[in-house]
C-alpha positions, 0 to 999 in steps of 0.5 A: 500500500505504501509503494502504491501511494508513492506511485500515485503521488509520482503519477499525479506530479508528472501528469501520469497515471498509476494503474491498479493491479492488473493481470498480464493479459489485462495489461497488454492493451494498456501498454500498447496504447500507452503514450509512455511507460515509466517503471522499475526494472521489471518484466513489464517495463521490458515488455513495454519497450519490446512493444515499441512504447517509449519507456523509461526504466528505473534501475534501483537494485539491478545495474542498468549496464547489465539489464538496461533497455539500450536494445530498445529504439526509444528507451532510457535506463536511469539509475542512482541520482539520475532517477529523480523525477526531473530527469525522467521528465527531461527524458520524456520532454526530449521525446516530445511527450510532455 
């Protein structure tokens, strides 16, 4: 619950949307229609990038150099201090999405 509340605050601050818990089947059409996806290093974030969605991956416990999204055409991998919301917003601005 605390993590979801934090995600809600971040989404609100960035004019984004925090999704409720969804099955992978229910998540697929959401990812395909997303303007952009921002998430921690997870299968879902990698899936969004594989679907061609602009994706910002936040690498908190795994090294971006090993598990990053550099293979995707419109993706960024942030870790450490670069994960600040202003950096995420700058990446999205660079893609003209905000």
